[in-house]
N, CA, C and O atoms as CSV, one atom per row, in Angstrom:
chain,resi,resn,atom,element,x,y,z
A,1,MET,N,N,53.112,99.037,113.568
A,1,MET,CA,C,53.914,100.224,113.491
A,1,MET,C,C,55.024,100.017,112.456
A,1,MET,O,O,55.675,98.973,112.448
A,2,THR,N,N,55.240,100.997,111.592
A,2,THR,CA,C,56.243,100.898,110.546
A,2,THR,C,C,57.577,101.396,111.076
A,2,THR,O,O,57.647,102.461,111.689
A,3,GLU,N,N,58.625,100.635,110.844
A,3,GLU,CA,C,59.954,101.071,111.251
A,3,GLU,C,C,60.561,101.905,110.141
A,3,GLU,O,O,60.422,101.585,108.960
A,4,VAL,N,N,61.224,102.960,110.522
A,4,VAL,CA,C,61.896,103.830,109.564
A,4,VAL,C,C,63.369,103.466,109.563
A,4,VAL,O,O,64.018,103.452,110.609
A,5,ALA,N,N,63.884,103.176,108.397
A,5,ALA,CA,C,65.303,102.842,108.291
A,5,ALA,C,C,66.136,104.068,108.591
A,5,ALA,O,O,65.841,105.168,108.123
A,6,GLU,N,N,67.178,103.868,109.376
A,6,GLU,CA,C,68.065,104.990,109.680
A,6,GLU,C,C,68.971,105.254,108.501
A,6,GLU,O,O,69.428,104.338,107.817
A,7,ARG,N,N,69.216,106.534,108.282
A,7,ARG,CA,C,70.130,106.946,107.223
A,7,ARG,C,C,71.555,106.633,107.664
A,7,ARG,O,O,71.896,106.845,108.828
A,8,PRO,N,N,72.391,106.134,106.762
A,8,PRO,CA,C,73.782,105.874,107.152
A,8,PRO,C,C,74.485,107.175,107.527
A,8,PRO,O,O,74.126,108.248,107.043
A,9,ALA,N,N,75.468,107.070,108.374
A,9,ALA,CA,C,76.236,108.251,108.793
A,9,ALA,C,C,76.886,108.901,107.578
A,9,ALA,O,O,77.313,108.215,106.649
A,10,HIS,N,N,76.954,110.202,107.595
A,10,HIS,CA,C,77.554,110.970,106.512
A,10,HIS,C,C,78.712,111.776,107.092
A,10,HIS,O,O,78.619,112.238,108.229
A,11,PRO,N,N,79.808,111.960,106.340
A,11,PRO,CA,C,80.957,112.704,106.872
A,11,PRO,C,C,80.620,114.119,107.342
A,11,PRO,O,O,81.330,114.676,108.179
A,12,LEU,N,N,79.542,114.705,106.810
A,12,LEU,CA,C,79.206,116.083,107.188
A,12,LEU,C,C,78.128,116.173,108.271
A,12,LEU,O,O,77.648,117.268,108.567
A,13,ASP,N,N,77.746,115.053,108.861
A,13,ASP,CA,C,76.693,115.088,109.880
A,13,ASP,C,C,77.019,116.033,111.026
A,13,ASP,O,O,76.115,116.639,111.601
A,14,SER,N,N,78.284,116.166,111.363
A,14,SER,CA,C,78.641,117.037,112.481
A,14,SER,C,C,79.223,118.382,112.038
A,14,SER,O,O,79.700,119.153,112.871
A,15,TRP,N,N,79.186,118.665,110.746
A,15,TRP,CA,C,79.687,119.967,110.252
A,15,TRP,C,C,78.569,120.986,110.297
A,15,TRP,O,O,77.467,120.685,109.839
A,16,PRO,N,N,78.789,122.142,110.811
A,16,PRO,CA,C,79.899,122.562,111.654
A,16,PRO,C,C,79.572,122.268,113.118
A,16,PRO,O,O,78.405,122.245,113.509
A,17,SER,N,N,80.574,122.053,113.890
A,17,SER,CA,C,80.382,121.893,115.333
A,17,SER,C,C,81.707,122.208,116.014
A,17,SER,O,O,82.774,122.145,115.402
A,18,ARG,N,N,81.613,122.540,117.270
A,18,ARG,CA,C,82.837,122.875,118.001
A,18,ARG,C,C,83.801,121.699,117.941
A,18,ARG,O,O,83.462,120.572,118.302
A,19,GLY,N,N,85.008,121.992,117.478
A,19,GLY,CA,C,86.038,120.973,117.382
A,19,GLY,C,C,86.004,120.126,116.119
A,19,GLY,O,O,86.810,119.205,115.982
A,20,TYR,N,N,85.095,120.411,115.194
A,20,TYR,CA,C,85.006,119.630,113.953
A,20,TYR,C,C,86.329,119.701,113.204
A,20,TYR,O,O,86.937,120.767,113.101
A,21,ASP,N,N,86.774,118.554,112.681
A,21,ASP,CA,C,88.032,118.495,111.937
A,21,ASP,C,C,87.898,117.512,110.780
A,21,ASP,O,O,88.674,116.563,110.667
A,22,GLY,N,N,86.911,117.747,109.926
A,22,GLY,CA,C,86.674,116.845,108.815
A,22,GLY,C,C,86.564,117.598,107.514
A,22,GLY,O,O,86.945,118.765,107.419
A,23,PRO,N,N,86.032,116.912,106.495
A,23,PRO,CA,C,85.920,117.561,105.185
A,23,PRO,C,C,84.905,118.698,105.186
A,23,PRO,O,O,84.008,118.761,106.026
A,24,GLN,N,N,85.075,119.583,104.228
A,24,GLN,CA,C,84.166,120.705,104.039
A,24,GLN,C,C,83.150,120.318,102.955
A,24,GLN,O,O,83.421,119.418,102.161
A,25,PRO,N,N,82.011,120.967,102.910
A,25,PRO,CA,C,80.959,120.569,101.958
A,25,PRO,C,C,81.370,120.583,100.491
A,25,PRO,O,O,80.819,119.820,99.698
A,26,TRP,N,N,82.305,121.413,100.117
A,26,TRP,CA,C,82.699,121.502,98.706
A,26,TRP,C,C,83.866,120.568,98.383
A,26,TRP,O,O,84.287,120.516,97.227
A,27,GLU,N,N,84.395,119.843,99.338
A,27,GLU,CA,C,85.538,118.958,99.116
A,27,GLU,C,C,85.041,117.573,98.678
A,27,GLU,O,O,85.032,116.620,99.456
A,28,HIS,N,N,84.634,117.499,97.426
A,28,HIS,CA,C,83.988,116.303,96.910
A,28,HIS,C,C,84.877,115.068,96.954
A,28,HIS,O,O,84.378,113.971,97.205
A,29,ASP,N,N,86.185,115.213,96.718
A,29,ASP,CA,C,87.077,114.058,96.787
A,29,ASP,C,C,87.087,113.484,98.208
A,29,ASP,O,O,86.956,112.275,98.396
A,30,GLU,N,N,87.246,114.368,99.208
A,30,GLU,CA,C,87.278,113.925,100.599
A,30,GLU,C,C,85.939,113.327,101.040
A,30,GLU,O,O,85.899,112.483,101.935
A,31,LEU,N,N,84.857,113.759,100.418
A,31,LEU,CA,C,83.533,113.230,100.738
A,31,LEU,C,C,83.235,111.933,99.999
A,31,LEU,O,O,82.213,111.290,100.240
A,32,GLY,N,N,84.140,111.555,99.094
A,32,GLY,CA,C,83.959,110.306,98.374
A,32,GLY,C,C,82.933,110.372,97.251
A,32,GLY,O,O,82.370,109.347,96.868
A,33,ILE,N,N,82.685,111.561,96.723
A,33,ILE,CA,C,81.736,111.701,95.618
A,33,ILE,C,C,82.510,111.483,94.318
A,33,ILE,O,O,83.372,112.291,93.974
A,34,PRO,N,N,82.219,110.421,93.602
A,34,PRO,CA,C,82.974,110.104,92.385
A,34,PRO,C,C,82.850,111.191,91.316
A,34,PRO,O,O,81.838,111.885,91.221
A,35,ALA,N,N,83.897,111.313,90.526
A,35,ALA,CA,C,83.932,112.332,89.472
A,35,ALA,C,C,82.791,112.163,88.479
A,35,ALA,O,O,82.230,113.156,88.018
A,36,ASP,N,N,82.436,110.931,88.141
A,36,ASP,CA,C,81.362,110.732,87.160
A,36,ASP,C,C,80.018,111.179,87.721
A,36,ASP,O,O,79.156,111.645,86.976
A,37,VAL,N,N,79.838,111.040,89.024
A,37,VAL,CA,C,78.604,111.513,89.659
A,37,VAL,C,C,78.597,113.047,89.701
A,37,VAL,O,O,77.576,113.680,89.430
A,38,ARG,N,N,79.742,113.629,90.043
A,38,ARG,CA,C,79.847,115.103,90.084
A,38,ARG,C,C,79.593,115.711,88.717
A,38,ARG,O,O,79.033,116.802,88.619
A,39,ALA,N,N,79.999,115.016,87.657
A,39,ALA,CA,C,79.823,115.540,86.301
A,39,ALA,C,C,78.356,115.730,85.958
A,39,ALA,O,O,78.030,116.538,85.089
A,40,ASN,N,N,77.472,115.008,86.617
A,40,ASN,CA,C,76.037,115.101,86.326
A,40,ASN,C,C,75.296,116.064,87.241
A,40,ASN,O,O,74.099,116.293,87.067
A,41,ILE,N,N,75.992,116.622,88.203
A,41,ILE,CA,C,75.336,117.579,89.099
A,41,ILE,C,C,74.895,118.782,88.264
A,41,ILE,O,O,75.667,119.305,87.460
A,42,GLY,N,N,73.681,119.203,88.455
A,42,GLY,CA,C,73.122,120.316,87.699
A,42,GLY,C,C,72.213,119.870,86.574
A,42,GLY,O,O,71.478,120.678,86.006
A,43,THR,N,N,72.258,118.587,86.248
A,43,THR,CA,C,71.394,118.080,85.185
A,43,THR,C,C,70.096,117.497,85.723
A,43,THR,O,O,69.151,117.259,84.971
A,44,ASP,N,N,70.060,117.270,87.028
A,44,ASP,CA,C,68.878,116.691,87.665
A,44,ASP,C,C,68.869,117.156,89.120
A,44,ASP,O,O,69.741,117.923,89.528
A,45,ARG,N,N,67.915,116.710,89.887
A,45,ARG,CA,C,67.835,117.068,91.304
A,45,ARG,C,C,69.112,116.597,92.001
A,45,ARG,O,O,69.520,115.446,91.849
A,46,ASN,N,N,69.736,117.492,92.764
A,46,ASN,CA,C,70.980,117.187,93.447
A,46,ASN,C,C,70.698,116.350,94.697
A,46,ASN,O,O,70.064,116.819,95.643
A,47,THR,N,N,71.177,115.113,94.685
A,47,THR,CA,C,71.028,114.236,95.845
A,47,THR,C,C,72.374,113.763,96.370
A,47,THR,O,O,72.425,112.920,97.266
A,48,VAL,N,N,73.468,114.292,95.826
A,48,VAL,CA,C,74.786,113.787,96.204
A,48,VAL,C,C,75.681,114.802,96.899
A,48,VAL,O,O,76.577,114.414,97.650
A,49,THR,N,N,75.466,116.065,96.674
A,49,THR,CA,C,76.342,117.047,97.303
A,49,THR,C,C,75.533,117.929,98.253
A,49,THR,O,O,74.336,118.135,98.056
A,50,PRO,N,N,76.198,118.442,99.277
A,50,PRO,CA,C,75.524,119.395,100.151
A,50,PRO,C,C,75.134,120.639,99.359
A,50,PRO,O,O,75.749,120.950,98.339
A,51,VAL,N,N,74.127,121.338,99.824
A,51,VAL,CA,C,73.672,122.539,99.125
A,51,VAL,C,C,73.597,123.714,100.090
A,51,VAL,O,O,73.436,123.544,101.299
A,52,ILE,N,N,73.716,124.895,99.529
A,52,ILE,CA,C,73.529,126.139,100.280
A,52,ILE,C,C,72.025,126.335,100.420
A,52,ILE,O,O,71.292,126.231,99.437
A,53,THR,N,N,71.566,126.615,101.624
A,53,THR,CA,C,70.130,126.758,101.864
A,53,THR,C,C,69.679,128.212,101.966
A,53,THR,O,O,68.498,128.478,102.191
A,54,HIS,N,N,70.604,129.151,101.804
A,54,HIS,CA,C,70.256,130.567,101.942
A,54,HIS,C,C,70.547,131.300,100.633
A,54,HIS,O,O,71.170,130.753,99.723
A,55,THR,N,N,70.084,132.542,100.560
A,55,THR,CA,C,70.335,133.370,99.376
A,55,THR,C,C,71.062,134.655,99.757
A,55,THR,O,O,70.944,135.665,99.064
A,56,LEU,N,N,71.806,134.621,100.848
A,56,LEU,CA,C,72.500,135.822,101.322
A,56,LEU,C,C,73.728,136.093,100.457
A,56,LEU,O,O,74.306,135.166,99.890
A,57,PRO,N,N,74.124,137.350,100.355
A,57,PRO,CA,C,75.259,137.702,99.490
A,57,PRO,C,C,76.605,137.383,100.130
A,57,PRO,O,O,76.706,137.213,101.345
A,58,ILE,N,N,77.630,137.305,99.297
A,58,ILE,CA,C,79.005,137.222,99.785
A,58,ILE,C,C,79.326,138.593,100.376
A,58,ILE,O,O,79.000,139.623,99.786
A,59,LEU,N,N,79.963,138.598,101.538
A,59,LEU,CA,C,80.261,139.849,102.240
A,59,LEU,C,C,81.754,139.953,102.505
A,59,LEU,O,O,82.449,138.946,102.638
A,60,THR,N,N,82.235,141.185,102.579
A,60,THR,CA,C,83.627,141.444,102.923
A,60,THR,C,C,83.696,142.717,103.749
A,60,THR,O,O,82.676,143.362,103.986
A,61,SER,N,N,84.877,143.075,104.182
A,61,SER,CA,C,85.053,144.268,105.006
A,61,SER,C,C,84.440,145.485,104.317
A,61,SER,O,O,84.734,145.771,103.157
A,62,GLY,N,N,83.593,146.188,105.044
A,62,GLY,CA,C,82.934,147.374,104.507
A,62,GLY,C,C,81.589,147.111,103.876
A,62,GLY,O,O,80.827,148.048,103.638
A,63,SER,N,N,81.272,145.839,103.593
A,63,SER,CA,C,79.953,145.524,103.046
A,63,SER,C,C,78.880,145.934,104.042
A,63,SER,O,O,79.042,145.776,105.252
A,64,ALA,N,N,77.790,146.458,103.518
A,64,ALA,CA,C,76.649,146.802,104.367
A,64,ALA,C,C,75.423,146.098,103.800
A,64,ALA,O,O,75.097,146.246,102.622
A,65,HIS,N,N,74.749,145.333,104.650
A,65,HIS,CA,C,73.567,144.594,104.226
A,65,HIS,C,C,72.769,144.251,105.475
A,65,HIS,O,O,73.355,143.987,106.525
A,66,PRO,N,N,71.450,144.250,105.382
A,66,PRO,CA,C,70.641,143.902,106.554
A,66,PRO,C,C,70.974,142.528,107.148
A,66,PRO,O,O,70.787,142.322,108.347
A,67,CYS,N,N,71.458,141.596,106.340
A,67,CYS,CA,C,71.768,140.265,106.869
A,67,CYS,C,C,72.920,140.291,107.863
A,67,CYS,O,O,73.078,139.358,108.651
A,68,VAL,N,N,73.737,141.361,107.836
A,68,VAL,CA,C,74.835,141.462,108.799
A,68,VAL,C,C,74.279,141.504,110.214
A,68,VAL,O,O,74.897,140.977,111.139
A,69,HIS,N,N,73.111,142.128,110.390
A,69,HIS,CA,C,72.485,142.149,111.715
A,69,HIS,C,C,72.134,140.731,112.165
A,69,HIS,O,O,72.399,140.357,113.308
A,70,GLU,N,N,71.545,139.952,111.276
A,70,GLU,CA,C,71.178,138.572,111.619
A,70,GLU,C,C,72.425,137.746,111.927
A,70,GLU,O,O,72.471,137.052,112.943
A,71,LEU,N,N,73.429,137.813,111.064
A,71,LEU,CA,C,74.637,137.024,111.257
A,71,LEU,C,C,75.389,137.459,112.511
A,71,LEU,O,O,75.883,136.618,113.262
A,72,GLY,N,N,75.477,138.766,112.740
A,72,GLY,CA,C,76.151,139.268,113.939
A,72,GLY,C,C,75.444,138.845,115.211
A,72,GLY,O,O,76.084,138.489,116.200
A,73,ARG,N,N,74.114,138.886,115.180
A,73,ARG,CA,C,73.343,138.453,116.354
A,73,ARG,C,C,73.575,136.974,116.613
A,73,ARG,O,O,73.799,136.568,117.754
A,74,LYS,N,N,73.523,136.170,115.562
A,74,LYS,CA,C,73.704,134.730,115.731
A,74,LYS,C,C,75.123,134.411,116.187
A,74,LYS,O,O,75.316,133.542,117.037
A,75,LEU,N,N,76.104,135.093,115.640
A,75,LEU,CA,C,77.480,134.893,116.106
A,75,LEU,C,C,77.598,135.254,117.583
A,75,LEU,O,O,78.242,134.534,118.346
A,76,GLY,N,N,76.982,136.363,117.995
A,76,GLY,CA,C,77.014,136.764,119.397
A,76,GLY,C,C,76.389,135.718,120.301
A,76,GLY,O,O,76.922,135.411,121.367
A,77,GLU,N,N,75.256,135.170,119.875
A,77,GLU,CA,C,74.583,134.143,120.670
A,77,GLU,C,C,75.407,132.863,120.747
A,77,GLU,O,O,75.297,132.108,121.713
A,78,LEU,N,N,76.233,132.620,119.728
A,78,LEU,CA,C,77.131,131.459,119.752
A,78,LEU,C,C,78.378,131.724,120.583
A,78,LEU,O,O,79.199,130.828,120.780
A,79,GLY,N,N,78.524,132.960,121.073
A,79,GLY,CA,C,79.656,133.300,121.938
A,79,GLY,C,C,80.734,134.136,121.288
A,79,GLY,O,O,81.806,134.316,121.864
A,80,PHE,N,N,80.470,134.654,120.091
A,80,PHE,CA,C,81.461,135.437,119.362
A,80,PHE,C,C,81.001,136.895,119.325
A,80,PHE,O,O,80.316,137.322,118.395
A,81,VAL,N,N,81.383,137.636,120.336
A,81,VAL,CA,C,80.948,139.017,120.517
A,81,VAL,C,C,81.417,139.868,119.342
A,81,VAL,O,O,82.526,139.695,118.836
A,82,ASN,N,N,80.560,140.783,118.921
A,82,ASN,CA,C,80.869,141.663,117.801
A,82,ASN,C,C,80.044,142.942,117.941
A,82,ASN,O,O,79.231,143.058,118.858
A,83,SER,N,N,80.245,143.879,117.058
A,83,SER,CA,C,79.567,145.173,117.161
A,83,SER,C,C,78.050,145.051,117.058
A,83,SER,O,O,77.337,145.851,117.663
A,84,VAL,N,N,77.540,144.081,116.315
A,84,VAL,CA,C,76.090,143.885,116.229
A,84,VAL,C,C,75.561,143.366,117.557
A,84,VAL,O,O,74.576,143.884,118.083
A,85,SER,N,N,76.218,142.340,118.099
A,85,SER,CA,C,75.736,141.749,119.353
A,85,SER,C,C,75.849,142.731,120.514
A,85,SER,O,O,75.147,142.596,121.516
A,86,GLU,N,N,76.723,143.711,120.381
A,86,GLU,CA,C,76.866,144.747,121.406
A,86,GLU,C,C,75.981,145.962,121.135
A,86,GLU,O,O,75.988,146.913,121.917
A,87,GLY,N,N,75.221,145.946,120.044
A,87,GLY,CA,C,74.315,147.040,119.719
A,87,GLY,C,C,74.993,148.288,119.183
A,87,GLY,O,O,74.439,149.383,119.271
A,88,ARG,N,N,76.188,148.132,118.628
A,88,ARG,CA,C,76.938,149.291,118.132
A,88,ARG,C,C,77.017,149.369,116.615
A,88,ARG,O,O,77.711,150.237,116.086
A,89,ASN,N,N,76.330,148.492,115.904
A,89,ASN,CA,C,76.461,148.450,114.444
A,89,ASN,C,C,75.086,148.681,113.827
A,89,ASN,O,O,74.406,147.735,113.430
A,90,HIS,N,N,74.691,149.927,113.751
A,90,HIS,CA,C,73.340,150.271,113.311
A,90,HIS,C,C,73.126,150.150,111.807
A,90,HIS,O,O,71.987,150.047,111.351
A,91,PHE,N,N,74.211,150.163,111.033
A,91,PHE,CA,C,74.071,150.138,109.578
A,91,PHE,C,C,74.295,148.755,108.968
A,91,PHE,O,O,74.228,148.605,107.748
A,92,GLY,N,N,74.557,147.749,109.790
A,92,GLY,CA,C,74.775,146.407,109.254
A,92,GLY,C,C,76.010,146.321,108.395
A,92,GLY,O,O,75.975,145.767,107.296
A,93,THR,N,N,77.101,146.867,108.890
A,93,THR,CA,C,78.357,146.900,108.151
A,93,THR,C,C,79.303,145.813,108.648
A,93,THR,O,O,79.422,145.591,109.853
A,94,VAL,N,N,79.970,145.141,107.727
A,94,VAL,CA,C,80.999,144.176,108.100
A,94,VAL,C,C,82.219,144.979,108.538
A,94,VAL,O,O,82.936,145.555,107.719
A,95,ASP,N,N,82.430,145.001,109.837
A,95,ASP,CA,C,83.554,145.755,110.403
A,95,ASP,C,C,84.567,144.774,110.993
A,95,ASP,O,O,84.341,143.565,110.949
A,96,PRO,N,N,85.683,145.272,111.548
A,96,PRO,CA,C,86.699,144.354,112.100
A,96,PRO,C,C,86.157,143.409,113.177
A,96,PRO,O,O,86.632,142.279,113.290
A,97,THR,N,N,85.177,143.847,113.966
A,97,THR,CA,C,84.649,142.950,115.007
A,97,THR,C,C,83.871,141.794,114.407
A,97,THR,O,O,83.904,140.682,114.934
A,98,ILE,N,N,83.177,142.042,113.318
A,98,ILE,CA,C,82.452,140.965,112.618
A,98,ILE,C,C,83.461,139.986,112.025
A,98,ILE,O,O,83.312,138.773,112.169
A,99,LEU,N,N,84.484,140.513,111.360
A,99,LEU,CA,C,85.492,139.646,110.752
A,99,LEU,C,C,86.234,138.823,111.798
A,99,LEU,O,O,86.545,137.657,111.554
A,100,THR,N,N,86.522,139.407,112.955
A,100,THR,CA,C,87.175,138.664,114.037
A,100,THR,C,C,86.255,137.570,114.566
A,100,THR,O,O,86.698,136.447,114.805
A,101,ALA,N,N,84.973,137.895,114.750
A,101,ALA,CA,C,84.013,136.895,115.217
A,101,ALA,C,C,83.912,135.748,114.220
A,101,ALA,O,O,83.861,134.584,114.618
A,102,VAL,N,N,83.881,136.065,112.932
A,102,VAL,CA,C,83.804,135.028,111.896
A,102,VAL,C,C,85.064,134.171,111.911
A,102,VAL,O,O,84.978,132.946,111.828
A,103,SER,N,N,86.214,134.790,112.014
A,103,SER,CA,C,87.476,134.044,112.035
A,103,SER,C,C,87.530,133.093,113.231
A,103,SER,O,O,87.928,131.937,113.088
A,104,THR,N,N,87.136,133.572,114.397
A,104,THR,CA,C,87.140,132.725,115.596
A,104,THR,C,C,86.105,131.617,115.477
A,104,THR,O,O,86.363,130.480,115.871
A,105,PHE,N,N,84.932,131.942,114.934
A,105,PHE,CA,C,83.912,130.930,114.689
A,105,PHE,C,C,84.477,129.833,113.785
A,105,PHE,O,O,84.339,128.647,114.084
A,106,ARG,N,N,85.109,130.228,112.686
A,106,ARG,CA,C,85.670,129.242,111.759
A,106,ARG,C,C,86.655,128.323,112.478
A,106,ARG,O,O,86.611,127.104,112.313
A,107,GLN,N,N,87.537,128.913,113.271
A,107,GLN,CA,C,88.541,128.113,113.981
A,107,GLN,C,C,87.880,127.128,114.930
A,107,GLN,O,O,88.240,125.951,114.947
A,108,GLN,N,N,86.928,127.585,115.712
A,108,GLN,CA,C,86.330,126.735,116.734
A,108,GLN,C,C,85.349,125.713,116.171
A,108,GLN,O,O,85.158,124.653,116.767
A,109,PHE,N,N,84.725,126.011,115.036
A,109,PHE,CA,C,83.722,125.122,114.459
A,109,PHE,C,C,84.230,124.330,113.253
A,109,PHE,O,O,83.450,123.645,112.591
A,110,GLY,N,N,85.518,124.416,112.967
A,110,GLY,CA,C,86.091,123.631,111.881
A,110,GLY,C,C,85.588,123.999,110.507
A,110,GLY,O,O,85.368,123.123,109.671
A,111,VAL,N,N,85.401,125.291,110.258
A,111,VAL,CA,C,84.876,125.771,108.978
A,111,VAL,C,C,86.007,126.455,108.211
A,111,VAL,O,O,86.678,127.345,108.733
A,112,ARG,N,N,86.202,126.032,106.984
A,112,ARG,CA,C,87.140,126.720,106.093
A,112,ARG,C,C,86.335,127.339,104.967
A,112,ARG,O,O,85.421,126.706,104.437
A,113,PRO,N,N,86.666,128.574,104.592
A,113,PRO,CA,C,85.950,129.182,103.468
A,113,PRO,C,C,86.322,128.489,102.169
A,113,PRO,O,O,87.444,128.013,101.999
A,114,ASP,N,N,85.368,128.440,101.263
A,114,ASP,CA,C,85.574,127.821,99.954
A,114,ASP,C,C,86.339,128.794,99.059
A,114,ASP,O,O,85.817,129.858,98.726
A,115,PRO,N,N,87.572,128.448,98.661
A,115,PRO,CA,C,88.374,129.380,97.855
A,115,PRO,C,C,88.055,129.363,96.362
A,115,PRO,O,O,88.654,130.129,95.606
A,116,SER,N,N,87.128,128.514,95.914
A,116,SER,CA,C,86.914,128.351,94.476
A,116,SER,C,C,86.492,129.641,93.776
A,116,SER,O,O,86.839,129.840,92.612
A,117,ALA,N,N,85.767,130.507,94.441
A,117,ALA,CA,C,85.332,131.767,93.822
A,117,ALA,C,C,86.362,132.881,93.984
A,117,ALA,O,O,86.157,133.995,93.501
A,118,PHE,N,N,87.463,132.582,94.660
A,118,PHE,CA,C,88.447,133.624,94.982
A,118,PHE,C,C,89.832,133.304,94.438
A,118,PHE,O,O,90.833,133.745,95.004
A,119,GLY,N,N,89.905,132.556,93.367
A,119,GLY,CA,C,91.190,132.239,92.763
A,119,GLY,C,C,91.608,130.796,92.945
A,119,GLY,O,O,92.692,130.409,92.508
A,120,GLY,N,N,90.782,130.001,93.573
A,120,GLY,CA,C,91.065,128.575,93.713
A,120,GLY,C,C,91.896,128.243,94.930
A,120,GLY,O,O,92.208,129.110,95.746
A,121,ASN,N,N,92.247,126.991,95.039
A,121,ASN,CA,C,92.962,126.483,96.195
A,121,ASN,C,C,94.458,126.776,96.082
A,121,ASN,O,O,95.289,125.874,95.974
A,122,THR,N,N,94.762,128.055,96.111
A,122,THR,CA,C,96.133,128.554,96.088
A,122,THR,C,C,96.316,129.410,97.335
A,122,THR,O,O,95.328,129.779,97.971
A,123,PRO,N,N,97.547,129.734,97.700
A,123,PRO,CA,C,97.719,130.604,98.877
A,123,PRO,C,C,96.930,131.914,98.749
A,123,PRO,O,O,96.294,132.345,99.710
A,124,GLN,N,N,96.966,132.543,97.579
A,124,GLN,CA,C,96.239,133.798,97.376
A,124,GLN,C,C,94.729,133.570,97.422
A,124,GLN,O,O,94.004,134.354,98.034
A,125,GLY,N,N,94.254,132.509,96.783
A,125,GLY,CA,C,92.823,132.206,96.792
A,125,GLY,C,C,92.310,131.941,98.191
A,125,GLY,O,O,91.240,132.423,98.565
A,126,ARG,N,N,93.073,131.168,98.978
A,126,ARG,CA,C,92.667,130.884,100.361
A,126,ARG,C,C,92.683,132.149,101.210
A,126,ARG,O,O,91.784,132.355,102.025
A,127,ALA,N,N,93.694,132.999,101.030
A,127,ALA,CA,C,93.773,134.246,101.798
A,127,ALA,C,C,92.613,135.178,101.456
A,127,ALA,O,O,92.026,135.798,102.343
A,128,THR,N,N,92.288,135.273,100.180
A,128,THR,CA,C,91.167,136.118,99.766
A,128,THR,C,C,89.857,135.573,100.317
A,128,THR,O,O,89.012,136.340,100.780
A,129,ALA,N,N,89.681,134.259,100.272
A,129,ALA,CA,C,88.462,133.647,100.816
A,129,ALA,C,C,88.338,133.915,102.309
A,129,ALA,O,O,87.235,134.155,102.799
A,130,GLU,N,N,89.444,133.880,103.036
A,130,GLU,CA,C,89.426,134.148,104.482
A,130,GLU,C,C,88.909,135.553,104.787
A,130,GLU,O,O,88.331,135.781,105.849
A,131,ALA,N,N,89.110,136.487,103.870
A,131,ALA,CA,C,88.704,137.881,104.091
A,131,ALA,C,C,87.241,138.125,103.729
A,131,ALA,O,O,86.779,139.265,103.754
A,132,HIS,N,N,86.516,137.072,103.397
A,132,HIS,CA,C,85.114,137.184,102.995
A,132,HIS,C,C,84.225,136.269,103.831
A,132,HIS,O,O,84.695,135.299,104.426
A,133,LEU,N,N,82.965,136.585,103.865
A,133,LEU,CA,C,81.958,135.659,104.367
A,133,LEU,C,C,81.372,135.013,103.123
A,133,LEU,O,O,80.445,135.536,102.503
A,134,ASP,N,N,81.931,133.869,102.776
A,134,ASP,CA,C,81.491,133.160,101.583
A,134,ASP,C,C,80.196,132.411,101.887
A,134,ASP,O,O,79.806,132.308,103.050
A,135,PRO,N,N,79.525,131.887,100.861
A,135,PRO,CA,C,78.260,131.186,101.109
A,135,PRO,C,C,78.357,130.035,102.105
A,135,PRO,O,O,77.435,129.830,102.894
A,136,TRP,N,N,79.463,129.275,102.085
A,136,TRP,CA,C,79.571,128.147,103.012
A,136,TRP,C,C,79.811,128.603,104.447
A,136,TRP,O,O,79.332,127.962,105.382
A,137,THR,N,N,80.543,129.697,104.636
A,137,THR,CA,C,80.728,130.210,105.997
A,137,THR,C,C,79.396,130.694,106.546
A,137,THR,O,O,79.068,130.431,107.703
A,138,ILE,N,N,78.627,131.399,105.727
A,138,ILE,CA,C,77.307,131.859,106.163
A,138,ILE,C,C,76.424,130.659,106.469
A,138,ILE,O,O,75.723,130.647,107.481
A,139,GLU,N,N,76.450,129.653,105.606
A,139,GLU,CA,C,75.678,128.424,105.842
A,139,GLU,C,C,76.068,127.801,107.184
A,139,GLU,O,O,75.208,127.347,107.939
A,140,ALA,N,N,77.366,127.784,107.471
A,140,ALA,CA,C,77.850,127.200,108.725
A,140,ALA,C,C,77.343,127.974,109.939
A,140,ALA,O,O,76.944,127.370,110.934
A,141,ILE,N,N,77.355,129.303,109.867
A,141,ILE,CA,C,76.854,130.122,110.977
A,141,ILE,C,C,75.376,129.816,111.208
A,141,ILE,O,O,74.955,129.590,112.343
A,142,LEU,N,N,74.597,129.808,110.141
A,142,LEU,CA,C,73.161,129.538,110.262
A,142,LEU,C,C,72.905,128.134,110.808
A,142,LEU,O,O,72.050,127.950,111.674
A,143,LYS,N,N,73.637,127.154,110.307
A,143,LYS,CA,C,73.450,125.769,110.729
A,143,LYS,C,C,73.884,125.563,112.182
A,143,LYS,O,O,73.197,124.882,112.944
A,144,ALA,N,N,75.020,126.146,112.565
A,144,ALA,CA,C,75.486,126.017,113.950
A,144,ALA,C,C,74.510,126.650,114.919
A,144,ALA,O,O,74.238,126.097,115.985
A,145,HIS,N,N,73.981,127.813,114.551
A,145,HIS,CA,C,73.006,128.491,115.418
A,145,HIS,C,C,71.752,127.659,115.546
A,145,HIS,O,O,71.212,127.507,116.642
A,146,LYS,N,N,71.285,127.117,114.435
A,146,LYS,CA,C,70.078,126.283,114.477
A,146,LYS,C,C,70.322,125.042,115.331
A,146,LYS,O,O,69.449,124.634,116.097
A,147,ARG,N,N,71.495,124.444,115.204
A,147,ARG,CA,C,71.827,123.253,115.985
A,147,ARG,C,C,71.817,123.575,117.490
A,147,ARG,O,O,71.319,122.788,118.296
A,148,GLU,N,N,72.369,124.734,117.853
A,148,GLU,CA,C,72.482,125.068,119.277
A,148,GLU,C,C,71.219,125.703,119.859
A,148,GLU,O,O,70.943,125.565,121.051
A,149,PHE,N,N,70.450,126.403,119.010
A,149,PHE,CA,C,69.303,127.134,119.529
A,149,PHE,C,C,67.981,126.720,118.911
A,149,PHE,O,O,66.928,127.171,119.362
A,150,GLY,N,N,68.005,125.875,117.892
A,150,GLY,CA,C,66.799,125.337,117.313
A,150,GLY,C,C,65.946,126.295,116.521
A,150,GLY,O,O,64.746,126.060,116.380
A,151,ASP,N,N,66.516,127.371,115.995
A,151,ASP,CA,C,65.706,128.267,115.146
A,151,ASP,C,C,66.256,128.375,113.759
A,151,ASP,O,O,65.694,129.086,112.926
């Protein structure tokens, strides 16, 4: 019988999870990814940084997209009640209940939105990122749901 070597622990192994308080996937310095390695990302197969596994759009208040139904359902199943999980959001619109569910999910699962697309790591950039479902927040919802429910 062949033994399989175990992969060494990675700082993101438990991201996202209830009570997580560690680095975020885009925080390369905190993850210990050297600058010279980061400089080569995009030139070959990425084996050093976490990747987004979905193709869903960035969403904000008032956005309407079929994926809101999926995200709202998954948030509801994780315990974050919203208009989708209550069957009141027929158009798949990001409404205040969705944003509240996302905010509470972020707090409980240790997820911070990536501010790089919203003005950078400044107070305004972070505030703008908080008002959106950025790719990493969506990734976290999908990953947390899969971890808890296996789908």
